[in-house]
RODOTI-290705 format. One record per residue (C-alpha): residue in three letters; x, y, z. Coordinates in pm, whole numbers, padded with zeros to 5 digits, always signed. Layout:
// RODOTI-290705
ALAXYZ;...
//
This chain:
// RODOTI-290705
MET+01003-01119+02132;LYS+01027-00748+02188;ILE+01231-00684+01872;ASN+00930-00802+01670;TYR+00735-00515+01818;ILE+00992-00272+01675;VAL+00954-00423+01335;ILE+00579-00389+01355;PHE+00615-00028+01467;PHE+00820+00081+01173;PHE+00592-00100+00925;LEU+00295+00092+01077;THR+00482+00425+01066;SER+00544+00379+00690;LEU+00182+00282+00628;PHE+00025+00569+00826;SER+00236+00826+00635;GLN+00020+00760+00324;VAL-00325+00858+00454;SER-00529+01134+00300;LEU-00520+01490+00425;SER-00875+01458+00557;ASN-00755+01203+00819;VAL-00436+01369+00917;ARG-00546+01463+01265;GLU-00687+01123+01339;MET-00388+00948+01209;ARG-00144+01180+01388;GLU-00307+01078+01719;MET-00271+00711+01628;ARG+00101+00758+01536;GLU+00187+00946+01860;MET+00363+00690+02082;SER+00333+00675+02456;ASN+00635+00733+02675;GLU+00632+00357+02755;GLN+00667+00277+02382;LEU+00947+00521+02349;ASP+01131+00360+02641;LEU+01084+00019+02487;ILE+01233+00123+02151;LYS+01515+00299+02316;GLU+01589-00012+02527;GLU+01595-00235+02221;LEU+01828+00002+02031;SER+02066+00042+02329;LYS+02111-00306+02448;GLN+02399-00521+02323;ASN+02324-00877+02414;SER+02361-01204+02240;GLU+02029-01182+02068;ILE+02106-00851+01899;ASN+02462-00974+01814;THR+02302-01266+01640;ASN+02045-01068+01459;SER+02222-00734+01403;SER+02290-00780+01042;SER+01934-00854+00944;PHE+01789-00614+01194;GLU+01993-00317+01083;ASP+01970-00387+00707;ASN+01605-00475+00699;GLU+01421-00288+00972;LEU+01611+00024+01068;THR+01755+00128+00726;THR+01662+00493+00671;VAL+01724+00521+00291;ASN+01650+00231+00070;VAL+01779+00265-00293;VAL+01493+00204-00529;THR+01625-00053-00788;SER+01512-00071-01139;ASP+01246-00349-01158;ILE+01153-00322-01523;ASP+01031-00667-01623;ASN+01085-00744-01990;GLU+01000-01122-01964;ASN+00705-01080-02210;ASN+00920-00892-02465;PRO+01287-00911-02378;PHE+01426-00860-02729;PHE+01447-00496-02822;GLY+01286-00364-03143;TYR+01087-00653-03285;GLU+00757-00530-03145;TYR+00766-00228-03390;PHE+00672-00454-03674;GLN+00386-00627-03504;ARG+00107-00411-03634;ASP-00222-00484-03815;ILE-00253-00208-04073;SER-00428-00188-04406;PHE-00204-00003-04634;PHE-00448+00000-04935;ASP-00703+00234-04778;ASN-00689+00604-04855;VAL-00315+00625-04910;PRO-00226+00929-05134;ALA+00012+00866-05419;PRO+00348+01039-05381;ARG+00453+01264-05671;ASP+00761+01064-05721;PHE+00570+00735-05757;ILE+00684+00555-06080;LEU+00406+00429-06307;GLY+00422+00087-06452;PRO+00218-00196-06618;GLY-00118-00257-06443;ASP-00150+00085-06294;GLU-00470+00279-06358;VAL-00446+00642-06443;VAL-00720+00901-06478;ILE-00679+01190-06729;SER-00911+01501-06670;VAL-00923+01787-06919;TRP-01140+02098-06872;GLY-01162+02450-07034;GLU-01239+02471-07408;THR-01268+02087-07405;ASN-01399+01882-07121;PHE-01357+01509-07066;ARG-01247+01264-06799;GLN-01125+00915-06891;SER-00957+00618-06713;PHE-00672+00406-06871;THR-00484+00098-06760;ILE-00119+00080-06855;ASN-00048-00233-07053;ARG+00242-00476-07036;GLU+00447-00249-07260;GLY+00381+00054-07037;LEU+00145+00216-07298;ILE-00209+00360-07295;TYR-00421+00428-07606;TYR-00606+00758-07682;GLU-00796+00743-08011;ASN-00698+01094-08141;LEU-00326+01043-08045;GLY-00260+00676-08056;PHE-00035+00504-07801;LEU+00127+00702-07520;ASN+00425+00560-07326;LEU+00389+00628-06942;SER+00613+00344-06815;ASN+00889+00434-06565;LYS+00769+00795-06537;THR+00672+00962-06213;ILE+00324+01114-06188;SER+00469+01465-06246;GLU+00676+01356-06544;ALA+00381+01168-06698;GLN+00144+01474-06644;GLU+00404+01704-06830;TYR+00435+01442-07107;LEU+00054+01426-07148;ILE+00017+01799-07166;SER+00275+01806-07439;GLU+00101+01533-07633;PHE-00254+01657-07587;SER-00162+02011-07693;LYS-00134+01866-08050;ILE-00508+01844-08049;ILE-00590+02102-07778;SER-00384+02406-07865;THR-00489+02611-07558;LEU-00318+02367-07308;LYS+00010+02545-07350;GLU-00121+02902-07357;ASP-00053+03131-07061;ASP-00415+03224-07008;SER-00484+02857-06910;ARG-00804+02840-07095;SER-00751+02465-07091;ASN-00606+02239-06823;LEU-00496+01877-06777;LEU-00464+01668-06454;LEU-00326+01317-06425;GLU-00440+01110-06124;VAL-00365+00762-06009;GLY-00667+00521-05991;GLN-00642+00159-05901;LEU-00284+00049-05844;LYS-00134-00293-05891;SER+00040-00450-05591;ILE+00407-00521-05635;ASN+00576-00857-05572;VAL+00854-00842-05314;TYR+01056-01144-05196;PHE+01147-01180-04826;THR+01433-01406-04731;GLY+01622-01496-04415;ASN+01477-01455-04066;VAL+01144-01300-04151;SER+00825-01420-03986;SER+00666-01525-04321;PRO+00944-01581-04583;GLY+00868-01594-04956;ILE+00695-01370-05203;HIS+00445-01112-05082;LEU+00211-00871-05256;ILE+00265-00538-05101;HIS+00130-00185-05149;PRO+00317-00009-05428;PHE+00393+00295-05211;SER+00572+00078-04953;ASP+00920+00149-04813;LEU+01127-00107-04626;PHE+00961-00056-04290;SER+00599-00079-04415;ALA+00692-00375-04630;LEU+00822-00570-04325;VAL+00505-00488-04139;GLN+00297-00628-04419;ALA+00508-00941-04428;GLY+00448-01010-04051;GLY+00761-00864-03916;VAL+01124-00997-03834;ASP+01187-01324-03660;LYS+01351-01301-03320;ASN+01671-01455-03469;GLY+01676-01192-03739;SER+01903-00887-03746;LEU+01745-00551-03715;ARG+02072-00370-03795;LYS+02186-00526-04118;ILE+01869-00554-04323;LYS+01951-00556-04702;ILE+01757-00458-05003;LEU+01860-00631-05322;ARG+01758-00520-05672;GLU+01869-00697-05992;ASN+02109-00913-05777;LYS+02283-00603-05641;GLU+02262-00464-05285;ILE+02130-00115-05315;MET+02079-00038-04934;SER+02162-00174-04590;VAL+01945-00044-04307;ASP+02011-00027-03926;PHE+01670+00018-03766;TYR+01821+00098-03418;SER+01883+00460-03531;PHE+01522+00483-03628;PHE+01391+00326-03303;LEU+01610+00521-03068;GLU+01659+00852-03238;GLY+01387+00868-03516;ALA+01647+00887-03795;ASN+01476+00774-04116;ASN+01712+00694-04401;PHE+01501+00422-04563;SER+01183+00600-04677;ASN+01364+00776-04973;LEU+01391+00436-05143;ARG+01068+00305-05292;LEU+01036-00065-05342;VAL+00967-00188-05692;ASP+00839-00511-05827;GLY+01084-00790-05790;ASP+01293-00639-05507;ILE+01436-00877-05247;ILE+01453-00796-04869;HIS+01695-01016-04683;ILE+01710-01046-04301;PRO+02046-01200-04187;THR+02081-01393-03863;VAL+02184-01188-03556;SER+02564-01235-03502;THR+02603-01059-03156;ARG+02322-01024-02904;VAL+02390-00940-02533;LYS+02179-00887-02222;ILE+02181-00584-02005;GLU+02008-00550-01675;GLY+02027-00351-01349;GLN+02023+00028-01332;VAL+01923+00111-01694;ILE+01591+00228-01820;ASN+01511-00080-02034;ASN+01642-00416-01930;GLY+01660-00673-02207;PHE+01852-00820-02507;PHE+02008-00592-02765;GLU+02193-00656-03093;LEU+02544-00522-03133;LEU+02762-00451-03433;GLU+03130-00519-03441;SER+03208-00159-03344;ASP+02963-00132-03052;THR+03091-00113-02693;VAL+02936-00118-02343;THR+02872+00258-02382;ASP+02662+00203-02695;LEU+02477-00081-02521;ILE+02378+00143-02231;LYS+02264+00403-02483;PHE+02044+00130-02663;ALA+01890+00047-02316;GLY+01774+00404-02264;GLY+02059+00522-02048;TYR+02107+00502-01672;THR+01849+00523-01400;GLU+01896+00778-01128;TYR+02040+00515-00899;ALA+02303+00376-01138;GLY+02649+00332-00993;GLN+02985+00364-01173;SER+03054-00007-01194;ALA+02916-00322-01353;VAL+02963-00693-01351;LEU+03025-00862-01683;SER+02935-01226-01736;LEU+03100-01329-02059;ILE+03120-01627-02283;ILE+03459-01674-02446;PRO+03415-01745-02822;VAL+03483-02094-02935;SER+03782-01977-03149;GLU+03944-01815-02849;ARG+03900-02069-02569;SER+04138-02345-02485;SER+03883-02558-02309;ASP+03510-02558-02256;ASP+03580-02575-01878;ASN+03672-02204-01882;ALA+03420-02096-02145;ILE+03218-01889-01902;THR+03376-01624-01674;SER+03315-01280-01524;LYS+03481-00961-01441;ASN+03416-00631-01278;LEU+03406-00313-01497;ASP+03457+00047-01420;ALA+03250+00313-01602;LYS+03562+00487-01731;ASN+03644+00174-01925;TYR+03301+00105-02085;GLN+03399+00272-02412;SER+03691+00024-02464;VAL+03502-00294-02375;LYS+03378-00508-02663;LEU+03114-00763-02601;ASN+03061-01116-02749;ASN+02746-01299-02838;GLY+02579-01432-02525;ASP+02747-01190-02285;ALA+02540-01026-02001;ILE+02622-00711-01808;ASN+02465-00592-01485;ILE+02485-00215-01411;LEU+02515-00188-01039;SER+02332+00043-00802;ILE+02488+00309-00597;PRO+02558+00173-00249;ASN+02310+00255+00030;VAL+02402+00585+00189;GLU+02266+00666+00539;SER+02190+01035+00536;THR+01885+01075+00772;VAL+01788+01084+01134;GLU+01458+00974+01279;VAL+01228+01157+01512;LEU+00986+00949+01727;GLY+00728+01050+01983;ARG+00549+01363+02076;VAL+00589+01567+01758;LYS+00339+01647+01494;ASN+00527+01475+01205;GLN+00722+01168+01298;GLY+00966+01040+01042;PHE+01305+01081+00874;TYR+01495+01415+00829;SER+01835+01503+00689;PHE+02121+01486+00933;ASN+02277+01794+00779;SER+02098+02002+01048;THR+02116+02087+01412;LEU+01893+01913+01655;LYS+01674+02225+01684;GLN+01619+02255+01306;VAL+01508+01894+01294;LEU+01270+01925+01595;ASP+01120+02243+01450;LEU+01063+02059+01114;ALA+00904+01768+01298;GLY+00650+02018+01437;GLY+00498+02098+01776;PHE+00770+02317+01936;ASN+00636+02638+01777;ASP+00277+02565+01870;PRO+00236+02717+02216;VAL-00054+02482+02312;TYR+00101+02163+02172;ARG+00432+02251+02321;GLN+00299+02226+02670;THR+00245+01857+02611;ILE+00612+01796+02541;GLN+00893+01718+02788;GLU+01121+01975+02628;ASP+01388+01932+02896;ASN+01449+01572+02810;ILE+01508+01527+02434;VAL+01680+01190+02415;ILE+01918+01106+02128;LEU+02045+00750+02067;ARG+02361+00718+01855;LYS+02559+00419+01729;ASP+02893+00351+01886;ALA+03212+00192+01743;SER+03039-00156+01752;ASN+02754-00015+01537;PHE+02503-00053+01822;TYR+02296+00221+01972;GLY+02514+00251+02280;LYS+02549+00626+02317;ASN+02273+00821+02490;PHE+02231+01198+02506;SER+01972+01398+02694;ILE+01938+01758+02555;LYS+01706+02048+02650;TYR+01523+02203+02365;GLU+01675+02543+02452;ASP+02029+02391+02403;SER+01939+02193+02088;GLU+02073+02458+01851;ASN+02423+02355+01957;PHE+02381+01979+01910;GLN+02496+01846+01576;LEU+02339+01529+01441;ILE+02496+01247+01256;PRO+02335+00988+01031;GLU+02111+00727+01192;ASP+02059+00923+01514;LYS+01726+00833+01676;ILE+01553+01125+01848;PHE+01299+01050+02113;VAL+01052+01330+02215;TYR+00860+01239+02531;GLU+00504+01353+02630;ASP+00428+01546+02946;ILE+00136+01320+03043;ASN+00043+01545+03333;TYR-00081+01806+03093;ARG-00284+01580+02858;ASN-00516+01445+03132;ASN-00833+01390+02935;PHE-00988+01133+03179;THR-01349+01169+03277;TYR-01634+01024+03491;ARG-02005+01020+03445;VAL-02293+01084+03681;GLU-02634+00935+03609;GLY-02977+00889+03768;GLU-03119+01095+04051;VAL-02884+01398+04061;LEU-02965+01749+03969;ASN-02706+01786+03696;PRO-02627+01441+03534;GLY-02351+01435+03277;THR-01979+01379+03210;TYR-01719+01562+03415;PRO-01339+01584+03396;LEU-01156+01361+03645;THR-00915+01526+03886;ALA-00669+01354+04112;GLY-00821+01240+04452;LEU-01180+01316+04357;SER-01412+01147+04609;LEU-01761+01019+04549;ARG-01903+01284+04770;GLU-01730+01556+04578;ALA-01848+01418+04252;ILE-02209+01414+04376;ASP-02178+01768+04495;LEU-02039+01877+04149;ALA-02345+01721+03990;GLY-02576+01934+04209;GLY-02634+01680+04477;LEU-02898+01403+04499;THR-03270+01454+04433;ILE-03528+01374+04696;LEU-03583+01037+04528;SER-03247+00895+04607;SER-03009+00867+04911;PRO-02638+00781+04974;ASP-02736+00423+05027;ASN-02875+00403+04684;ILE-02551+00502+04494;VAL-02388+00245+04264;VAL-02040+00304+04111;THR-01882+00108+03822;GLN-01517+00154+03719;GLU-01275+00042+03451;TYR-01057-00245+03560;THR-00741-00339+03375;SER-00614-00700+03388;ILE-00324-00890+03231;ASP-00340-01262+03148;GLU-00068-01523+03150;SER+00021-01428+02789;ASP+00070-01056+02879;ASN-00254-00966+02695;LYS-00418-00663+02851;SER-00792-00636+02877;ILE-01004-00356+03014;THR-01352-00429+03165;SER-01602-00220+03362;LYS-01703-00367+03697;LYS-01927-00261+03984;VAL-01738-00142+04298;ALA-01870-00307+04612;ASN-01899-00138+04954;ILE-01847+00200+04805;LYS-01827+00487+05054;MET-01895+00858+05010;ASP-01522+00935+05075;SER-01414+00662+04829;GLU-01177+00801+04548;LEU-01301+00770+04195;GLY-01105+00613+03909;ILE-01077+00645+03529;ASN-01408+00648+03342;SER-01612+00577+03659;VAL-01991+00578+03627;ILE-02195+00699+03928;THR-02562+00597+03922;ALA-02795+00737+04186;LEU-03080+00492+04204;PRO-03432+00607+04294;PHE-03584+00525+04626;GLU-03777+00203+04630;ASN-04025+00104+04907;VAL-03954-00282+04871;VAL-03711-00538+04974;ASN-03593-00813+04749;VAL-03567-01166+04898;GLU-03356-01423+04699;GLY-03237-01778+04751;ASN-03374-02074+04931;VAL-03711-01945+05044;TYR-04056-02059+04949;ASP-04170-01754+04764;PRO-03859-01545+04649;GLY-03922-01195+04518;LEU-04016-00852+04628;VAL-04191-00787+04970;SER-04327-00464+05081;TYR-04103-00266+05308;LYS-04223-00140+05655;LYS-04008+00092+05873;GLY-03804-00117+06114;MET-03838-00432+05913;THR-03580-00706+06006;MET-03421-00964+05792;TYR-03618-01242+05959;GLN-03943-01064+05897;ALA-03860-01023+05517;ILE-03779-01390+05496;GLU-04102-01488+05671;GLN-04295-01271+05416;ALA-04121-01451+05141;GLY-04261-01786+05276;GLY-03984-01870+05525;TYR-03682-02092+05496;MET-03702-02397+05276;PRO-03518-02718+05388;TYR-03139-02707+05377;SER-03121-02332+05398;MET-02799-02203+05536;LYS-02959-01957+05785;LYS-02632-01851+05954;ARG-02488-01757+05613;SER-02775-01544+05507;TYR-02669-01187+05420;VAL-02800-00843+05314;ARG-02682-00666+04998;SER-02762-00298+04996;ALA-02839-00112+04675;ASN-02488+00035+04661;GLY-02333-00309+04674;GLU-02245-00321+05043;ILE-02258-00668+05198;ASP-02374-00724+05564;LYS-02357-01088+05673;ALA-02587-01224+05932;ASN-02452-01374+06257;ILE-02580-01563+06556;PHE-02655-01242+06747;THR-02794-00995+06490;GLY-02898-01215+06201;ARG-03275-01231+06275;LEU-03295-00877+06409;LYS-03086-00703+06148;ARG-03270-00387+06030;LEU-03326-00340+05658;LYS-03344-00036+05428;PRO-03558+00011+05126;GLY-03393-00139+04818;ASP-03201-00404+05017;THR-03176-00754+04897;VAL-03180-01052+05138;VAL-03000-01363+05012;VAL-03063-01705+05177;PRO-02806-01957+05050;LEU-02878-02325+04987;ASP-02666-02585+05151;PRO-02466-02736+04859;ASP-02410-03065+05061;PRO-02741-03135+05247;ASP-02644-03491+05337;GLU-02417-03367+05613;PHE-02566-03351+05960;ASP-02678-02998+06050;ILE-02755-02947+06418;THR-02965-02643+06351;ILE-03193-02821+06107;PHE-03210-03114+06346;ILE-03309-02901+06643;ALA-03558-02717+06430;ASP-03716-03034+06303;LEU-03717-03188+06654;SER-03890-02879+06801;THR-04159-02903+06523;THR-04214-03272+06591;LEU-04236-03216+06968;ALA-04471-02927+06918;ASN-04698-03155+06692;ILE-04701-03435+06959;ALA-04791-03192+07232;ALA-05076-03050+07025;ILE-05207-03405+06954;LEU-05189-03493+07321;LEU-05375-03171+07410;ILE-05655-03260+07165;VAL-05682-03608+07304;ASP-05689-03490+07663;ASN-05967-03243+07582;GLN-06173-03515+07422;ASN-06133-03747+07733;ASP-06259-03468+07953;
//
């Protein structure tokens, strides 16, 4: 079907447009279509028959669409629920983590006291269950529930009782408090956490790092209502969406302490968003969130988002009259997004902008085939397509016949305009116009022929219309003394089309070539050297080459090859000259036909020797009578 060729053409055009710059010239030649191809495309676009009526929808939508909206194809199947992947990390929190100055010391913590100046020592202490350490010259010192800074000030005050220079301005003595080995703290995780129960976590942990150490939040757990309980009171509720989406951190100021409880409630409202947003997937909503907030959570619109959406909603159990109408849908307009509240299980699809045709297509003899904006005159588009401002290239263009196909009221390419390039400035294009630029094939004649063998100047020459064999030989400097016009062989390209319309090109020898014969495309002229022999083939006793003598006849050559074998078709013997010319024997000139050097004599074999052949019969009879006469003569001589 011809329409399939059109589909293949547009696919190849798109493919060829992506080649590297190093192959531009080669690809450009491949993309240039012949005038016949342009006519075929124009014919398919113009006709309005039943076939196109039947397929117009799929053909127009799928094959000739000039602008295809690129839809968002983000696939979140592997991780469709937003936010949970943030907690899926494998981190060792106990390695090289500096202690914050506001860290509160407690039982089990190790502290290191260093003093230098008038007195130098360094000693480690472990805070006991009562929050005390013991120093022999001072007794018990209470460090419990003090930050590192507070504990250091307290120790300077106490140690100044035995080292008076600690409080002097000249700083002749100094004291530094450091944290050594720290005890882990016990934190309880309840609700929808991956690993509920009690966990030993790093004492410097905040809510986020604690959840990471506990394995993260379960997919049914809320990320927006995480609660921290201390001494049976809620001291903080955290919405991690503000952290994930905006980097707002309002949870790190609260340090977890031993015995804290982290509770993950179940998600109450989760909806799905897809279509023209940056991140398709499932998002958790609070009671106050609207469609506008959901779009924000999904990263916002893509560049191809439209102003409408389709909402598939599930009516809550408390609001439905029957399960038969529990699921419904409705269309939404962007201006109403802020007022639309969503229920658990709802899904919204942000639609794409509709396809807008805004281009025209240039095909044929231009440097850059393809699509261009319709907001231009025909001349501007042609100049952009290239070739008309190149004085050499322009000579290959039929600039007086720029054809434009345009859709009519029936949406078929039924309008046809032929515009000269010089008038193209005044022709205004509309979307989906097809512009056909034809090639002047008379200018781009790059056909050649080749001359080989015994000529003075063998080589390849440009083919001109009406060039004869004699003229080609003369252009090659003429024949050498070793050849003659009878020894010239010509082969030529031959195009054939089979029953399936498949075209094939082969090179074949031209028989009976004459010096005034006209040459064809890619002809090869071979001037064979003079040979002083004649070739005898076929049904003879000794086929092969025989020495040539001036005036030799066909019969003499056959006799030198051993003569006819039985069942030879003597009257159908023929001579084939070196240049392919055939000269058949006949009853008058067959035996006496003169040969030339290089000729080939062919003696056919009778394919059906059982049939009666008068010639063979007479020949055999003559031979028999001659033999009888010879015998009788011998007998008569003996009797005498």
